[in-house]
Structure formats: C-alpha cells, structure tokens
C-alpha positions in Angstrom: 0.0 0.0 0.0 1.1 3.6 -0.5 1.8 5.7 2.5 -0.2 8.8 3.3 2.3 11.5 2.2 2.7 9.8 -1.2 -1.1 9.5 -1.7 -1.4 13.3 -0.9 1.3 14.1 -3.4 -0.3 11.9 -6.1 -3.7 13.5 -5.4 -2.3 17.0 -5.6 -0.6 16.2 -8.9 -3.7 14.7 -10.4 -6.1 17.3 -9.0 -8.2 14.8 -7.0 -8.8 14.0 -3.3 -6.5 11.6 -1.4 -9.6 9.5 -0.7 -10.0 8.9 -4.5 -6.3 7.8 -4.8 -6.8 5.4 -1.8 -10.0 4.0 -3.5 -8.1 3.5 -6.8 -5.3 1.7 -4.9 -7.8 -0.6 -3.2 -9.5 -1.3 -6.6 -6.1 -2.1 -8.1 -5.2 -4.5 -5.3 -8.6 -6.3 -5.6 -8.2 -6.6 -9.4 -4.6 -7.9 -9.0 -5.7 -10.5 -6.5 -8.6 -11.6 -8.7 -6.2 -12.0 -11.7 -3.9 -14.0 -9.6 -6.7 -16.3 -8.6 -7.8 -16.7 -12.2 -4.3 -17.6 -13.4 -4.7 -21.2 -12.5 -8.2 -21.6 -13.9 -9.2 -23.1 -17.2 -10.9 -21.0 -19.8 -14.4 -22.2 -18.9 -13.8 -21.6 -15.2 -12.6 -18.1 -16.0 -15.7 -17.4 -18.0 -18.0 -18.6 -15.2 -16.0 -16.6 -12.6 -16.2 -13.5 -14.8 -19.9 -13.7 -15.2 -20.5 -14.3 -11.5 -18.2 -11.4 -10.7 -20.1 -9.1 -13.1 -23.4 -10.1 -11.6 -22.2 -9.5 -8.1 -20.9 -6.1 -9.0 -24.1 -5.1 -10.7 -26.1 -6.3 -7.6 -24.0 -4.0 -5.3 -21.8 -6.8 -3.9 -24.7 -9.0 -3.0 -25.0 -12.6 -4.2 -26.5 -12.6 -7.7 -29.9 -14.1 -8.4 -30.2 -16.4 -11.4 -32.4 -15.0 -14.1 -33.8 -17.3 -16.8 -35.1 -16.1 -20.1 -36.8 -17.8 -22.9 -35.0 -15.7 -25.5 -32.5 -17.6 -27.7 -28.9 -17.1 -26.8 -27.8 -17.0 -30.5 -29.4 -15.0 -33.2 -28.0 -15.6 -36.6 -27.3 -12.7 -38.8 -28.0 -12.4 -42.6 -24.6 -13.9 -43.5 -25.1 -16.9 -41.3 -28.6 -17.5 -42.7 -27.2 -17.4 -46.2 -24.5 -20.0 -45.4 -27.1 -22.3 -43.8 -29.4 -22.1 -46.8 -26.4 -22.8 -49.1 -25.4 -25.9 -47.0 -29.0 -27.2 -47.0 -29.3 -26.9 -50.8 -26.3 -29.0 -51.5 
C-alpha cells in the first residue's frame, strides 16, 4: 500500500482527493488478487468466474440471483442465414 504522504502528493498532482487515490489503490489490489486467482483456472472456469463477478458487482456486492429467459442465446445474422441455406441446398 502507498503511505499517506505519497497519496497526498499523487492526489495534488492529479487534481483529485487523497480518498480517491486510496480508492483507486484498493481497486487495483482487488483486481490484482482476482487476476492471480484466475491464473490457475481453465478458460471455462474463468468465463464462469467472470460472469459471476459481473453479476455480483451489478447487484451491489450481493449474491446474484439467477435469471432465466426464454429468448434464444444465439441470433444468426443475414450472412449466417445465407450460409445455412447454401449448405442445405447441397
């Protein structure tokens, strides 16, 4: 962590409050720890972790609730539809 005098100097140089610099340092440390924990995970585990983390941050740090929707996850665009028709006609 950065000591108080250095935080004040950084805040003065950037035109912000020392509290903002402290908050940024805390966010950096949290992100660093999260990246370290994700380093040993597989790609699928990282994706699951990232989605859970995003849901938690949107919920204000609370445990996310699982929302189910009936909408399709993949919506093909015009190019994909053309390719599918071309494949089917062969």
